[in-house]
C-alpha atoms as one frame of an Amber mdcrd trajectory, in Angstrom:
protein
  47.701  62.907  14.080  48.029  59.542  15.852  51.320  58.038  16.374  52.129
  54.341  15.796  52.992  52.208  18.988  56.604  50.841  18.709  57.751  47.813
  20.389  59.984  49.942  22.368  57.168  52.000  23.356  55.134  49.206  24.432
  57.892  47.789  26.626  58.134  51.118  28.349  54.577  51.386  29.268  54.681
  47.914  30.556  57.583  49.015  32.592  56.021  52.299  33.963  52.745  50.227
  34.715  55.185  47.764  36.701  56.706  50.595  38.524  53.396  52.280  39.717
  52.126  49.008  41.022  55.284  48.149  42.993  58.328  50.606  43.039  61.526
  51.508  41.033  63.784  49.137  42.946  61.696  46.106  42.108  61.179  47.127
  38.637  64.809  47.761  38.098  65.392  44.220  39.183  62.615  42.934  37.333
  63.200  44.575  33.816  67.035  44.407  34.262  66.966  48.522  33.680  68.906
  51.132  35.858  67.112  53.116  38.363  67.998  56.098  36.227  66.581  54.396
  33.122  63.211  54.212  34.983  63.299  57.843  36.578  64.048  59.251  32.973
  60.811  57.762  31.374  58.993  58.332  34.735  59.318  62.281  34.267  58.208
  61.908  30.484  55.150  59.744  31.326  51.816  61.325  31.656  49.814  58.036
  31.256  49.638  57.922  27.611  51.857  55.624  24.955  52.800  58.684  23.075
  54.682  60.100  26.059  57.058  57.059  25.843  58.239  58.014  22.192  61.810
  58.977  22.075  61.901  62.678  21.042  64.370  64.279  19.052  67.081  65.791
  20.773  68.035  68.225  18.208  68.572  71.607  19.609  65.865  74.484  18.636
  68.695  76.752  18.008  72.459  77.260  17.479  74.806  79.867  18.743  76.600
  79.446  14.862  73.598  79.356  12.859  73.180  81.339   9.545  72.049  84.908
  10.435  69.394  86.598   8.388  71.816  88.772   6.203  73.831  85.895   5.355
  70.579  84.076   4.171  69.774  87.019   2.240  73.176  87.234   0.644  72.629
  83.562  -0.418  69.266  83.937  -1.893  70.150  87.160  -3.629  73.129  85.769
  -5.448  71.460  82.567  -6.327  68.580  84.003  -7.862  70.963  86.254 -10.204
  73.030  83.263 -10.968  70.768  80.412 -10.982  73.271  77.905 -12.927  76.447
  78.971 -11.015  78.180  75.923  -9.559  78.635  75.284  -6.131  82.159  75.929
  -5.533  82.213  78.905  -7.556  79.009  80.313  -5.764  80.940  79.673  -2.328
  83.785  81.759  -3.945  81.758  84.708  -4.694  80.193  84.571  -1.351  83.502
  84.614   0.202  84.367  87.808  -1.794  81.375  89.362  -0.133  82.254  88.613
   3.315  80.726  85.252   3.700  83.063  82.986   6.223  81.122  79.459   6.160
  82.802  76.537   4.609  81.225  74.857   1.668  79.571  71.915   3.575  77.846
  74.591   5.740  76.575  76.553   2.671  75.544  73.083   0.884  73.299  72.242
   4.137  71.490  75.620   4.189  70.924  75.912   0.511  69.344  72.415   0.481
  67.124  73.554   3.428  66.123  76.738   1.503  65.376  74.494  -1.519  67.833
  76.719  -3.813  69.296  73.657  -5.830  67.331  73.361  -9.275  65.039  70.257
  -9.588  66.741  67.455 -11.308  65.167  66.534 -14.499  63.588  63.463 -14.848
  65.297  60.852 -16.970  64.089  59.744 -20.027  63.400  56.022 -19.567  63.657
  53.965 -22.638  60.426  52.389 -23.815  60.855  49.824 -26.055  58.602  49.561
 -29.101  55.795  47.021 -29.074  57.071  43.649 -30.924  55.778  43.535 -34.254
  53.632  40.204 -34.264  53.644  38.072 -37.723  50.637  36.865 -39.277  51.412
  34.301 -41.292  54.356  31.663 -41.837  57.404  32.775 -43.804  56.873  36.544
 -43.183  60.052  36.799 -41.181  62.640  34.356 -40.309  65.372  35.029 -38.062
  68.728  33.894 -38.883  71.959  33.730 -36.543  75.483  31.563 -35.909  76.122
  29.943 -32.827  79.914  28.720 -32.358  79.912  25.253 -31.142  81.904  25.320
 -27.762  85.336  23.802 -27.944  84.918  21.506 -25.374  82.347  19.521 -27.433
  84.838  18.942 -30.465  87.036  16.040 -30.074  89.526  17.363 -32.613  91.171
  20.369 -31.079  92.210  21.915 -34.315  88.530  21.599 -36.048  86.098  24.587
 -35.865  82.315  23.965 -35.971  79.406  26.462 -36.380  75.762  25.889 -36.111
  73.764  28.139 -38.636  69.980  28.440 -37.220  66.907  29.943 -39.048  63.375
  30.122 -37.072  60.200  31.220 -38.547  58.741  33.781 -35.976  55.269  32.866
 -36.712  55.362  28.930 -36.209  58.650  28.663 -34.395  59.519  26.203 -37.153
  63.615  25.898 -37.041  65.900  24.646 -39.593  69.739  23.842 -38.326  72.557
  23.177 -40.353  76.225  22.291 -39.973  79.283  24.462 -41.254  83.167  24.418
 -40.948  83.308  28.238 -41.108  81.644  31.288 -40.242  81.726  33.283 -43.676
  79.423  35.007 -46.045  80.056  31.959 -48.592  78.459  29.783 -45.544  75.690
  32.251 -45.085  74.644  32.367 -48.625  74.884  28.555 -48.744  72.386  28.285
 -45.819  70.129  30.978 -47.211  69.738  28.755 -50.254  68.867  25.532 -48.093
  66.507  27.253 -45.540  64.412  28.481 -48.613  64.404  25.125 -49.927  63.641
  23.559 -46.596  60.682  25.720 -45.916  59.238  25.302 -49.441  59.251  21.675
 -49.100  56.841  22.470 -45.988  54.595  24.819 -47.563  56.444  27.823 -46.427
  57.460  30.701 -48.584  60.404  33.000 -47.080  59.439  36.693 -47.452  62.141
  38.011 -45.320  65.146  37.261 -43.195  66.480  38.969 -40.132  69.711  38.958
 -39.034  72.502  40.853 -36.827  75.291  42.960 -38.234  77.893  40.336 -38.457
  80.569  40.196 -41.185  78.940  36.995 -42.406  75.802  38.777 -43.258  76.877
  42.226 -44.241  79.538  44.732 -44.622  77.212  47.835 -42.913  80.524  48.128
 -40.318  83.389  47.270 -43.013  85.964  50.156 -43.353  86.557  49.070 -46.885
  83.729  47.364 -48.130  80.701  49.395 -46.760  79.149  49.823 -50.029  79.670
  46.515 -51.435  77.249  43.928 -50.933  78.346  40.393 -49.436  77.597  37.268
 -51.065  74.489  36.729 -48.631  72.760  39.804 -49.578  73.161  39.138 -53.304
  71.791  35.804 -53.128  68.973  37.088 -50.730  68.137  39.446 -53.631  68.639
  36.651 -56.243  65.981  34.625 -54.522  63.560  37.635 -54.181  64.075  37.573
 -49.941  64.041  40.716 -48.224  67.139  40.906 -45.998  66.369  42.959 -42.556
  69.246  44.199 -40.333  68.567  44.823 -36.509  69.429  47.625 -34.352  73.251
  47.525 -33.826  74.403  46.003 -30.446  70.851  45.023 -29.752  70.530  41.057
 -29.909  67.048  41.242 -28.162  65.600  42.159 -31.714  66.596  38.721 -32.492
  65.179  37.367 -29.330  63.595  34.176 -30.839  66.822  32.571 -32.311  69.021
  34.145 -29.543  66.726  32.027 -26.714  66.776  28.993 -29.249  70.466  29.146
 -28.898  70.319  29.113 -25.304  68.023  26.174 -25.056  70.548  24.305 -27.620
  73.224  24.937 -24.960  71.177  23.348 -22.352  69.540  20.441 -23.958  72.353
  19.743 -26.753  75.694  21.017 -26.293  75.929  20.249 -22.668  75.923  16.651
 -23.319  77.312  15.920 -26.838  80.604  15.542 -28.614  81.460  15.535 -31.924
  84.333  13.929 -33.800  83.899  15.489 -37.385  81.624  17.596 -39.158  79.953
  14.632 -40.609  79.174  13.464 -37.117  78.061  16.925 -36.169  75.640  17.121
 -38.953  74.072  13.875 -38.140  73.767  14.732 -34.458  72.325  18.247 -35.207
  69.572  16.800 -37.640  68.761  14.590 -34.961  68.378  17.219 -32.398  66.612
  19.686 -34.884  63.799  16.853 -35.450  63.154  16.574 -31.793  63.303  20.408
 -31.127  60.511  20.828 -33.912  58.113  18.342 -32.257  58.387  19.698 -28.704
  55.194  21.606 -27.540  55.598  25.124 -26.836  53.685  27.625 -24.689  53.334
  30.561 -27.328  52.027  28.065 -29.639  49.168  27.052 -27.153  51.164  23.897
 -26.158  51.572  22.651 -29.790  54.899  21.645 -31.262  56.133  23.834 -34.355
  55.358  21.125 -36.705  51.505  20.627 -35.422  51.042  24.574 -35.565  52.714
  24.791 -38.712  50.354  22.280 -40.457  47.388  24.666 -39.700  48.467  27.367
 -42.089  49.786  25.588 -44.964
């Protein structure tokens, strides 16, 4: 098998050729190498580059290596106890006259291939994301807490409720002073009317497992529907919950919140709920008119017009 020529091997080859042409002393001065170094490689050089490769200095044998009797003892005990732990195996070997340390036992067992092969880990394969076929088939809903540094009044709390249609990416935003099931129910009625004015019938809303949407993780109200769930049932809208602790299942609305943070909340301040509502409405109109790559560089408004 051919050995690849390293930079060091090529350097030694040049040194050997220079030594043959002149002498060891001159080569030592020219290459700034000791005479012993040159003599060492001169003894190994047979005219080929392969002879100038660094050879392993590992001894071929060792006076304290495992004997055949010890190796047989290890193999037999391992065969009879394939699931035995390392320390317990070493302890049983000591009872049978084995005198080596655990580190030595580990090295020889690894060399003999006596360790069980590791089971391949089951990698998580996410299911292919379900693609929507028409507007309103599913609308993702979530709540964003307005950063405190954007609010002039330190005692005022503001929340942005967001709905985004998965098919058209058309978004509806609303401002609320609290994050509760009452606000969520009111937002559901408003988003249904907002989409209906644009010719879109909302069939399903998808939310996370927050207390403002469901009592799924409540200890005392787990079997009681929230006002949001009651409102969805009244309006004939199916409510779908995502897998717990898996925000990527609501990825479109989560990504839109990241864009809001970058384009809106990083450069705006709000002095009251009314001021926040006005600025949020302007931002919503602007966002719905921005071209998007998933929509073939059409804006959500332009894309939705084709289907309604």
